[in-house]
C-alpha positions as CSV (number, residue, x, y, z in Angstrom):
1,X,-14.8,-2.3,-17.0
2,X,-11.6,-0.4,-17.7
3,X,-11.2,2.7,-19.8
4,X,-10.5,0.7,-23.0
5,X,-13.7,-1.3,-22.6
6,X,-15.5,1.9,-21.8
7,X,-14.3,3.7,-25.0
8,X,-15.4,0.6,-27.1
9,X,-18.9,0.6,-25.5
10,X,-19.9,4.3,-26.0
11,X,-21.2,5.9,-29.2
12,X,-18.9,7.5,-31.8
13,X,-19.8,11.1,-30.8
14,X,-18.8,10.5,-27.1
15,X,-15.5,9.0,-28.3
16,X,-14.9,12.0,-30.5
17,X,-15.8,14.4,-27.6
18,X,-13.4,12.5,-25.3
19,X,-10.6,13.0,-27.9
20,X,-11.4,16.7,-28.1
21,X,-11.5,17.0,-24.3
22,X,-8.1,15.3,-23.9
23,X,-6.4,17.8,-26.3
24,X,-7.1,16.6,-29.9
25,X,-3.8,14.8,-29.9
26,X,-2.5,13.6,-33.3
27,X,0.6,11.4,-34.1
28,X,2.7,10.3,-37.0
29,X,5.5,7.8,-37.4
30,X,8.1,10.3,-35.9
31,X,6.7,10.1,-32.4
32,X,9.1,8.3,-30.0
33,X,7.0,8.3,-26.8
34,X,3.4,7.3,-26.3
35,X,1.9,8.1,-22.8
36,X,-0.4,5.6,-21.2
37,X,-4.1,6.6,-21.1
38,X,-3.9,9.0,-24.1
39,X,-6.3,9.1,-27.0
40,X,-4.8,10.2,-30.4
41,X,-5.7,10.4,-34.1
42,X,-3.3,8.8,-36.6
43,X,-2.3,11.6,-39.0
44,X,-0.5,9.7,-41.7
45,X,-1.6,7.9,-44.8
46,X,-2.2,4.2,-44.4
47,X,-4.8,1.8,-43.0
48,X,-5.3,3.8,-39.8
49,X,-5.5,7.3,-41.4
50,X,-7.9,9.4,-39.2
51,X,-8.7,6.5,-36.8
52,X,-8.7,7.2,-33.1
53,X,-6.3,5.0,-31.1
54,X,-6.2,4.5,-27.3
55,X,-2.8,3.9,-25.7
56,X,-3.2,1.2,-23.1
57,X,0.4,1.1,-21.9
58,X,3.2,3.5,-22.4
59,X,5.5,2.8,-25.3
60,X,9.0,4.3,-25.6
61,X,11.1,3.9,-28.7
62,X,14.3,2.1,-27.8
63,X,15.9,0.5,-30.9
64,X,18.7,-1.2,-29.0
65,X,16.2,-3.2,-27.1
66,X,13.9,-4.0,-30.0
67,X,11.3,-1.2,-29.5
68,X,11.3,0.5,-32.9
69,X,9.2,3.5,-34.0
70,X,5.6,2.7,-34.8
71,X,5.2,2.7,-38.6
72,X,1.6,3.8,-38.7
73,X,1.6,3.8,-42.5
74,X,2.0,0.0,-42.6
75,X,0.3,-1.3,-39.4
76,X,-2.6,-3.7,-39.9
77,X,-5.8,-3.2,-37.7
78,X,-8.3,-6.0,-36.8
79,X,-11.6,-4.7,-38.1
80,X,-13.5,-6.6,-35.4
81,X,-11.8,-6.0,-32.1
82,X,-9.5,-3.1,-32.9
83,X,-6.2,-5.0,-32.3
84,X,-3.2,-3.4,-34.0
85,X,-0.7,-5.7,-35.7
86,X,2.8,-4.2,-36.3
87,X,4.9,-6.6,-38.4
88,X,4.7,-10.2,-39.4
89,X,1.3,-10.5,-37.6
90,X,2.7,-9.5,-34.2
91,X,-0.1,-7.9,-32.1
92,X,0.7,-4.8,-30.0
93,X,-0.6,-4.9,-26.4
94,X,0.0,-1.1,-26.2
95,X,-2.6,0.2,-28.6
96,X,-6.3,-0.3,-29.4
97,X,-8.4,1.2,-32.2
98,X,-11.5,2.7,-30.5
99,X,-12.9,4.6,-33.5
100,X,-12.6,3.8,-37.2
101,X,-11.7,6.6,-39.7
102,X,-15.2,6.4,-41.3
103,X,-16.9,7.1,-38.0
104,X,-14.5,9.9,-37.2
105,X,-15.0,11.6,-40.5
106,X,-18.8,11.3,-40.3
107,X,-19.0,13.5,-37.3
108,X,-19.9,17.2,-37.7
109,X,-17.5,19.0,-35.5
110,X,-19.6,22.2,-35.4
111,X,-22.4,20.3,-33.6
112,X,-20.1,19.0,-30.8
113,X,-20.6,20.8,-27.5
114,X,-18.0,20.3,-24.9
115,X,-19.6,22.4,-22.2
116,X,-19.6,20.6,-18.9
117,X,-18.3,17.4,-20.6
118,X,-16.0,15.3,-18.4
119,X,-14.3,12.4,-20.1
120,X,-14.6,9.0,-18.4
121,X,-17.3,10.3,-16.1
122,X,-18.9,6.9,-15.5
123,X,-19.2,5.1,-12.1
124,X,-18.7,1.7,-13.8
125,X,-15.2,2.5,-14.9
126,X,-13.0,0.6,-12.5
127,X,-9.5,1.6,-11.3
128,X,-7.2,-1.0,-9.8
129,X,-6.6,-1.0,-6.1
130,X,-2.8,-1.0,-6.4
131,X,-0.6,1.5,-8.2
132,X,1.8,-0.5,-10.2
133,X,4.0,0.4,-13.2
134,X,3.5,-1.4,-16.6
135,X,7.0,-2.9,-16.2
136,X,6.3,-4.4,-12.8
137,X,2.9,-5.7,-14.0
138,X,4.3,-7.4,-17.0
139,X,7.0,-9.1,-14.9
140,X,4.4,-10.3,-12.4
141,X,2.1,-11.9,-15.1
142,X,4.8,-13.0,-17.6
143,X,4.3,-16.7,-16.7
144,X,0.7,-16.4,-17.8
145,X,1.9,-15.8,-21.3
146,X,1.8,-12.0,-21.6
147,X,2.9,-10.4,-23.9
148,X,3.0,-13.5,-26.1
149,X,-0.7,-13.7,-25.4
150,X,-2.8,-10.5,-25.7
151,X,-4.4,-9.4,-22.5
152,X,-7.8,-9.9,-24.2
153,X,-7.0,-13.6,-24.4
154,X,-6.6,-13.9,-20.6
155,X,-9.7,-14.8,-18.6
156,X,-9.3,-11.6,-16.4
157,X,-8.4,-8.1,-17.5
158,X,-5.6,-6.0,-16.0
159,X,-7.6,-4.4,-13.3
160,X,-9.0,-7.7,-12.1
161,X,-5.6,-9.4,-12.1
162,X,-4.3,-6.6,-10.0
163,X,-7.2,-6.7,-7.6
164,X,-7.4,-10.5,-7.0
165,X,-3.7,-11.5,-7.6
166,X,-1.3,-8.6,-7.0
167,X,-3.1,-6.8,-4.1
168,X,-3.3,-10.0,-1.9
169,X,0.4,-10.5,-2.4
170,X,1.2,-6.9,-1.5
171,X,-1.0,-7.1,1.6
172,X,0.7,-10.4,2.5
173,X,4.1,-8.7,2.2
174,X,3.1,-5.7,4.4
175,X,1.6,-8.1,7.0
176,X,5.2,-9.5,7.4
177,X,7.1,-6.2,6.9
178,X,4.7,-3.3,7.7
179,X,5.3,0.4,7.0
180,X,5.7,1.9,10.5
181,X,4.4,5.4,11.2
182,X,5.0,6.7,14.8
183,X,2.5,9.1,16.4
184,X,2.2,10.7,19.8
185,X,-1.4,11.0,21.1
186,X,-0.6,13.2,24.1
187,X,-0.9,12.6,27.8
188,X,-3.3,9.7,28.7
189,X,-4.4,8.1,32.0
190,X,-7.2,5.6,32.6
191,X,-9.4,5.0,29.5
192,X,-8.5,6.3,26.1
193,X,-9.4,5.8,22.4
194,X,-7.7,6.7,19.1
195,X,-9.5,6.4,15.7
196,X,-7.7,4.7,12.8
197,X,-7.0,7.4,10.3
198,X,-5.2,8.4,7.1
199,X,-1.9,10.3,7.2
200,X,-1.5,13.7,5.6
201,X,2.2,13.3,5.0
202,X,1.8,9.7,3.7
203,X,-1.5,9.2,1.9
204,X,-0.5,5.9,0.4
205,X,-0.2,4.3,3.9
206,X,-3.2,2.4,5.3
207,X,-3.1,1.6,9.0
208,X,-4.3,-1.9,9.9
209,X,-2.8,-2.3,13.5
210,X,-1.7,0.0,16.2
211,X,1.0,-0.9,18.7
212,X,0.9,1.4,21.8
213,X,3.4,2.3,24.4
214,X,3.5,4.8,27.2
215,X,6.4,7.2,27.9
216,X,6.4,7.7,31.7
217,X,8.0,10.5,33.7
218,X,8.3,11.3,37.4
219,X,5.3,12.9,39.1
220,X,1.8,13.3,38.1
221,X,0.5,15.5,35.2
222,X,0.5,19.1,36.5
223,X,2.8,18.2,39.4
224,X,2.4,18.9,43.1
225,X,-1.0,18.1,44.7
226,X,-2.5,17.3,41.2
227,X,-1.2,13.8,42.1
228,X,-4.2,13.4,44.4
229,X,-6.8,14.7,41.9
230,X,-8.1,11.3,40.8
231,X,-7.7,7.7,42.1
232,X,-5.8,6.8,39.0
233,X,-3.4,9.7,39.5
234,X,-2.9,8.8,43.1
235,X,-2.0,5.2,42.2
236,X,0.5,6.5,39.7
237,X,2.0,8.9,42.2
238,X,2.4,6.2,44.8
239,X,3.9,3.8,42.2
240,X,6.4,6.3,41.0
241,X,7.4,7.4,44.5
242,X,7.9,4.0,45.9
243,X,4.9,4.1,48.2
244,X,5.7,7.7,49.4
245,X,9.2,6.9,50.7
246,X,11.2,7.5,47.5
247,X,12.7,10.7,46.1
248,X,10.1,11.4,43.5
249,X,7.1,11.8,45.8
250,X,5.4,15.0,46.9
251,X,5.4,13.4,50.4
252,X,9.2,13.0,50.5
253,X,12.4,14.4,49.4
254,X,14.8,15.8,52.1
255,X,18.0,17.7,51.5
256,X,20.3,15.6,49.4
257,X,23.4,16.3,47.2
258,X,24.6,13.9,44.6
259,X,27.9,15.7,44.2
260,X,30.4,17.4,46.6
261,X,29.1,20.8,47.8
262,X,31.0,23.0,50.2
263,X,29.6,22.9,53.7
264,X,27.8,19.6,53.3
265,X,29.0,17.1,55.9
266,X,26.7,14.2,55.2
267,X,27.4,11.1,53.0
268,X,30.0,11.3,50.3
269,X,29.2,12.0,46.7
270,X,29.7,8.3,45.8
271,X,27.5,7.1,48.6
272,X,24.8,9.6,47.6
273,X,24.7,8.5,44.0
274,X,24.6,4.8,45.1
275,X,21.8,5.5,47.5
276,X,19.9,7.4,44.8
277,X,20.3,4.6,42.3
278,X,19.0,2.0,44.8
279,X,16.0,4.2,45.6
280,X,15.2,4.6,41.9
281,X,15.5,0.9,41.4
282,X,13.0,0.3,44.2
283,X,10.7,2.9,42.8
284,X,10.7,1.3,39.4
285,X,10.1,-2.1,40.9
286,X,7.0,-0.9,42.8
287,X,5.9,1.0,39.7
288,X,6.2,-2.1,37.5
289,X,4.3,-4.1,40.0
290,X,1.3,-1.8,40.0
291,X,1.4,-0.9,36.3
292,X,-1.3,-2.4,34.0
293,X,-1.9,-1.7,30.4
294,X,-4.4,-3.1,27.9
295,X,-5.6,-2.2,24.4
296,X,-7.7,-3.7,21.6
297,X,-9.5,-2.8,18.4
298,X,-13.1,-1.8,18.6
299,X,-15.7,-0.5,16.1
300,X,-18.1,2.4,16.9
301,X,-20.7,3.4,14.3
302,X,-18.7,1.6,11.6
303,X,-15.4,3.3,12.4
304,X,-12.4,1.5,13.8
305,X,-10.7,2.6,17.0
306,X,-7.8,1.6,19.1
307,X,-9.2,1.5,22.7
308,X,-7.4,0.8,25.9
309,X,-6.7,1.5,29.6
310,X,-3.6,2.3,31.6
311,X,-3.2,2.6,35.4
312,X,0.0,4.6,34.9
313,X,-0.3,8.0,33.2
314,X,2.1,9.1,30.5
315,X,2.4,10.2,26.9
316,X,0.7,7.6,24.7
317,X,2.6,6.7,21.5
318,X,1.5,4.5,18.7
319,X,3.4,2.4,16.2
320,X,0.9,2.4,13.3
321,X,1.5,-0.7,11.2
322,X,0.5,0.0,7.7
323,X,0.0,-1.5,4.3
324,X,0.1,0.5,1.1
325,X,-1.6,0.7,-2.3
326,X,1.7,1.7,-4.0
327,X,3.7,-1.2,-5.3
328,X,6.9,0.9,-5.3
329,X,6.7,1.3,-1.5
330,X,8.2,-2.2,-1.3
331,X,12.1,-2.0,-1.0
332,X,13.9,-2.8,-4.2
333,X,15.5,-6.0,-2.9
334,X,12.3,-7.3,-1.5
335,X,10.4,-6.5,-4.7
336,X,12.9,-8.0,-7.1
337,X,13.6,-11.1,-5.1
338,X,10.3,-12.0,-3.4
339,X,7.2,-9.9,-4.1
340,X,7.1,-10.1,-7.9
341,X,7.5,-13.9,-7.6
342,X,4.7,-14.1,-5.0
343,X,2.4,-12.1,-7.4
344,X,3.3,-14.5,-10.1
345,X,2.3,-17.4,-7.9
346,X,-1.0,-15.9,-7.0
347,X,-1.8,-15.2,-10.7
348,X,-0.8,-18.7,-11.7
349,X,-3.1,-20.3,-9.0
350,X,-6.1,-18.1,-9.9
351,X,-5.8,-18.7,-13.7
352,X,-4.8,-22.3,-13.3
353,X,-7.7,-23.2,-11.0
354,X,-10.1,-21.4,-13.4
355,X,-8.9,-23.2,-16.5
356,X,-8.8,-26.6,-14.7
357,X,-12.6,-26.3,-14.2
358,X,-13.1,-26.4,-18.0
359,X,-13.0,-30.0,-19.5
360,X,-10.3,-30.4,-22.1
361,X,-11.2,-33.2,-24.6
362,X,-8.5,-32.5,-27.1
363,X,-5.9,-35.2,-27.9
364,X,-3.0,-33.0,-26.8
365,X,-4.7,-31.5,-23.9
366,X,-2.9,-29.0,-21.6
367,X,-2.2,-30.0,-18.0
368,X,-3.1,-26.8,-16.1
369,X,-2.1,-28.5,-12.8
370,X,1.4,-27.3,-13.7
371,X,0.2,-23.8,-12.8
372,X,-0.7,-24.8,-9.3
373,X,2.5,-26.9,-8.9
374,X,4.6,-23.9,-10.0
375,X,2.6,-21.6,-7.6
376,X,3.2,-24.0,-4.7
377,X,6.9,-24.1,-5.3
378,X,7.3,-20.3,-5.5
379,X,5.2,-19.7,-2.3
380,X,7.0,-22.4,-0.3
381,X,10.4,-20.8,-0.9
382,X,9.2,-17.3,-0.1
383,X,7.2,-18.1,3.1
384,X,9.9,-20.4,4.4
385,X,12.2,-17.3,4.2
386,X,9.8,-14.9,5.7
387,X,8.6,-17.1,8.5
388,X,12.1,-17.4,10.0
389,X,13.1,-13.7,9.5
390,X,13.5,-12.3,13.0
391,X,13.0,-8.7,11.9
392,X,9.3,-9.3,11.4
393,X,8.8,-10.1,15.1
394,X,10.1,-6.8,16.4
395,X,6.6,-5.5,17.3
396,X,5.3,-8.8,18.7
397,X,6.2,-8.4,22.4
398,X,4.6,-5.9,24.7
399,X,4.7,-5.3,28.4
400,X,2.5,-7.8,30.1
401,X,2.4,-10.3,27.2
402,X,2.0,-10.8,23.5
403,X,0.2,-8.3,21.3
404,X,-2.5,-9.8,19.0
């Protein structure tokens, strides 16, 4: 259950204590901004005098766009479910009465003890898995009839719609266009492992795949005879040195100048540079021939690791491909053109399939198959665009083959 459902399920004293713990906020008709997740008492004569009202979604007075100040003196509450009707029977999705005035006034304030009281301290209160603004949420579910229909009239509440409709769409987007966080894991050779982890500087990012690459340099780690310290290091040294006959090896490297130096009577500077380049090309060819790299995801004691091998030593780097639980991490153009519509499609399909299961025997029955048809049309256009976008394939190719 969400916080609104929780407040409606607890006794009147706990609702009162929650109001006190949240600051004993009171409002009148002069208030122009109501903050989401606030509990306040109406402090003006009328039908809601001394009632406690929960703000479900933020409300900002903006007369030019039709958002007038709330006239608390004349609002009409529903005595059964706490819905607030503003004018001409229009229900407000922003507010909910969670305690009637009679219950509020019956409480003896002197008997209320707030010591160690923590509001909403209940494990059954759910929070949605995606951080999304009220504006974006309403746009995503507008084709379900919100706000023409109250949220209570929809089969799923807000948190459920976010979890089963919006989150899959967000994950789908980041599977095509991931957030990329680069990290260096230090010098590695032979077998290595790296645990999937969170990121201190970007806590919203959740890594789901690691793409590795090695940055190689000349010589072995430590230099000199450290090249012979292990079989793997020896292979690397021989690869980088062209089998011991190149210019990078501890076994080779005579006197050589790549520019004119007084007293040097050997090859010209141009010839020296050309010879050096040919040697380096040969070294790289032998190195590539002997180089082998491999990695895959493994699980150890329930934790996910990136595990691999490399015959060539070097600094191991990772492109961490990440999804996010923050809707605003999606670039504006992608969000406005594609993602909101994809969320709408997922919502239409979920609600449409659910309603289609219920027989409708009325004469003018509603054809809920239109929900699925609309969802198919939206998804087809979006996926057709994403599937041919070359930018999403930039991490697909690795040395030695495809990355899966």
